N, C-alpha and C positions, 0 to 999 in steps of 0.2 A: 404760757406752756404748761404749767402744772394744772390748771383749771381744765384745759383741753384734755390732758392724759386722765384726770379725774372723771370727766364726762365719759371718755371711751371706756374706762374700767367699769364704771357704773352701768353704762349701756350693755357691756358684754356679760357681767356677772350679777346684776340685780334686776335689770328691766327685761332684757332678752326679747326675742322674736318668736312668732309662731311658725308653723311649718311652711307658711306661704311667704315668710320674709317680712310680715307686717308687725308692727309694735303691738305688745300686749295692752289690753284695755279697750275701753269703749271710744269710739270716734265722737268727738265733741263737735257737732254740726253748728252750734251757736257761735263758735269762734269766727271772728271777722277776717277775711282774707287779707293778706298783706297788700300794702299799697305803696307804690314807689313815690318817693319824695322828690320834688323838684326845688332846686335851690336858685335863687336870684343872687348871683355873685357879682358885685361891682367890679370894674377893671382893676382898681387899686388893691382890692383884696385878692383878686386873682393873681396879680403880679407878685404879692407877698407869698402866696401859696407856692408859686413856681419857684421862687427863690428858696423857700423852705424845703421844698421837695429836692432841689439841687444839693442843698446842704446835707440832707438826710441820706441821699444816695451816695455822696462823698464819704461820709462817716461809715456808712455800711460797707462800701467797696474797699475801705481801708482796713477792715477787720480780717485777721488771719486766725481762723478757729479750727481746732482739731479736737474732735470728741472721740474718746475710745474707752472700752471696758477693760479693766485689769481683772483677769480671771485666775491668775496663779494662786492666790489665797485672798481671804477677806478678814473681817473683824474677829471671826471665830478662832482662827489660828493665831492672830495677834494677841487676843485675850488670854490664850493659854500660856504665854510668855509673861503674863501679869504686867503688861504695858497697855496704856491707853491707846485705842485704835487711832484717835484723833492726834495724839501726840506722835505716834509712829508715822502717820502720814505727814504730818508737818515737819518733822525732822527729815524725812525722805525728800520733801520739797526744798529744805535747805541744802541738802547734798546735791540735788539735781541742779539747783541754781548755781551752786559753786563750781560744778563741772561745766555748766553751759556758758557761764560768764567769767569765771575765774575769780570770783570774790563773793562777798556777802552783801546783803541789801536791807534796808528797812522793809519789814514784812508786816502785812496787815492780815489779821484773821478776825471775822466778826464773832462776837459772843453776845448772847441774848442777855437782857437785864429784866427779865419777866418778874423778878422778886419785887420790883418797884412799880408803883402805880404809873401807868403810861410810859413805862420802860421800853426802850427799843434795842439798841445795840451798844456795845463798848468794844474797844479795840484790844486784842491780845497781840502783843508784839513778839511774834514767834521766833524772830532771830535773837537768840540770847547768847551769852558767853559760854553757856553749857552746850548748847547745840553747835556753835562754832567750834568748840574745843572737840567735840565728837567728829565733826566733819574733817577737821584738820588731821586728826590721829588716823581715821580711815584712809584717807587719802595719802598719808605718809606711809601707809603699810604697817601700822602697829599691830601687835598681836591681837588675837581674838578676845582674850580675857580683859585686856585694857579697853578695847573698843566697846565691848558689851557693858563694862562699868560706866564708861562715858555716856553710852546710849541711855542707860537707865537714869543717870543723873539728868541728862537733858530732858527725858521724858517726865520725870518728877517735876523739874522746873516748869515744863510747858503746863502741866497739870495745875500747879500752884498759881501760875499766871492767869490761866482760864478762871479758876475759882476767884482770884481777886476781881477780875474783870466782872464776873457775874454778880459779886456782892457789892459792887459800887466802888471798889478801890483800884480801878483801872485809872490811867492818867490822861488818856486823849479827850475824853469829854469834859474833864476839868480844864485842860488846856483850851478847849473850844470855848468854854464859858468865859475864861480869862480874856480871850480874843474878843468875844463879843462885848465884854465890859469895857475893855481898852478902847474898841471902836466907839462905843457910846459916850465915854468920857473924853475921847480925843486925845488919848495918851498913847504915845508911841513906846513900844516895847522891843528893844534889840533882841531880848531873849525869845519872845514870841515870834518875831519875824524870822529868826534863824530856825527855830524848832519846827514851825508850821510850814517852812519852805521846803523841808526835806521830802523828796519824792517817795511815794510807796511803789517801788519798782516790782514788788511781788505782793499782789493783792489776792487773797485766798478766802474761802468760805466753804463750810460743809453745809450743803443744802438738803434739809430733810424732805422726803416725798411721801406724804401720808396716803396716797392712792395705793401704795404698795400693800397696805393693810386690807385692801378689798379682795385680794385673791391670794392663792397659794403660789408662791414664788417657785417651788420646785416643780409642781405639776404644770405650771404655765408660764415658763420662762419667756415665751413669745410676747407676753404682756409686760415684761419688765421696761421701766422708763429709764431714759438716760437723763431725765431731769432737765434743768436749765442752767445757764452759765451767765457770765457777764464779761464786759471788755476789761482792757488793762486800765489802771488809773494813770500811770505815767506813760509818756509817749514811747519810752524805751523799756517798758516794763511788760510783765505778764499778768493776766488775770486767770486764776486757777479756781475752779469750782468742782467740788467732789461730792458724790453721793454714795454712801455706804448702803448697799443693798443686801439685806439677809446677812447670811454668815460667810458667804464666799465669793463675793463680788464687790468691786468698788469701780464706780463710773467717774471719769474725768472729762471736764471741758477746760481746755487750755486756749487762751486767746492772746493775741498781741496785735501789733500794727503793721501792715505791709509796707508802710512808709519808712519803718525802721529797719535798717540793714543788720542790726546786730541781733534781732530776735527772730525766732521761727517756731511756730506752734507745734509742728510735727517733731522737730528736733528736741524741743523741751519735753514734749510727751514721752519720747524715747528715754530721755534722761530721767524722768519720774519713774518709769517702769523698771528701769535699771536700778535706780536708787532703792526702790521698795524691795527688790529681789536681793540686793546686797546687804540690806539691813537683815532681812530674814535669814540669810546665809550665815550670819554671825552665830546663829543658834543651831546650825547643823553640826553633827558629831564629826563630819569628816573634813571640816574646814578649820585648818590651823591659822591661816591668814585669810581675812575676808575678801580682799581685792587686791590686784597687783598695784604696785606703786605707780602713781600717775607719771607719765613721761613728759618731761619739760617740752 
């Protein structure tokens, strides 16, 4: 998806067309015409292809995906609060999940490790004691001052966790290395078996979209990309991808499985929007209490 959107943006803003609708540039007559390829597929291979296609269709049909733009505010307004936009969104996801499922869960957020050679990702465990304390206080109807204090502590904790992950001090890649070594040596580890068996019921990631730099977001909003997403890791979990676009827009991809009766992508999307607005309402002058106490 990002490569397609990059191509479309390049096509519209860099290459362009003439008045007759033709591409700019000279026609290359020497290019060979395309040729159709014919494949000789043995029956046993065709059987495997049919089975693989059936599996792929079943997986695709089980995906419940909801994509939506959040337009009420973006990173510009969040930064004025002196809070990290990513931390603000992640804490909102914790609040949304608590309201959706009535509890907390192990949460995955991808962090880049580009400071290291061949570094890929590390995990930020976004569900912290601080974020839980904030969510519980907000849902209990605590006063605005108390909730704002807990929110700032949770945001600071999240930023520190992100920095640790980026600088090689996360824990999940180390746990994975221990797992690989234990399998190589044939050593059973009750600790690893327990820790690695815990499901990631909330898998999240902020996905950058560099094609946004190819055009003016304000003057050409019709070219803004919704980016891409991913599926849930756990059968009863959610996958949430979000793209921070400019200063005033956040796009969300929410996914879960149709086969799970406890999850619903549109419902969770609504909870995310509500949570974002409730967090922002803490900083409004006319809000003494942020939200009404949750009814049992």
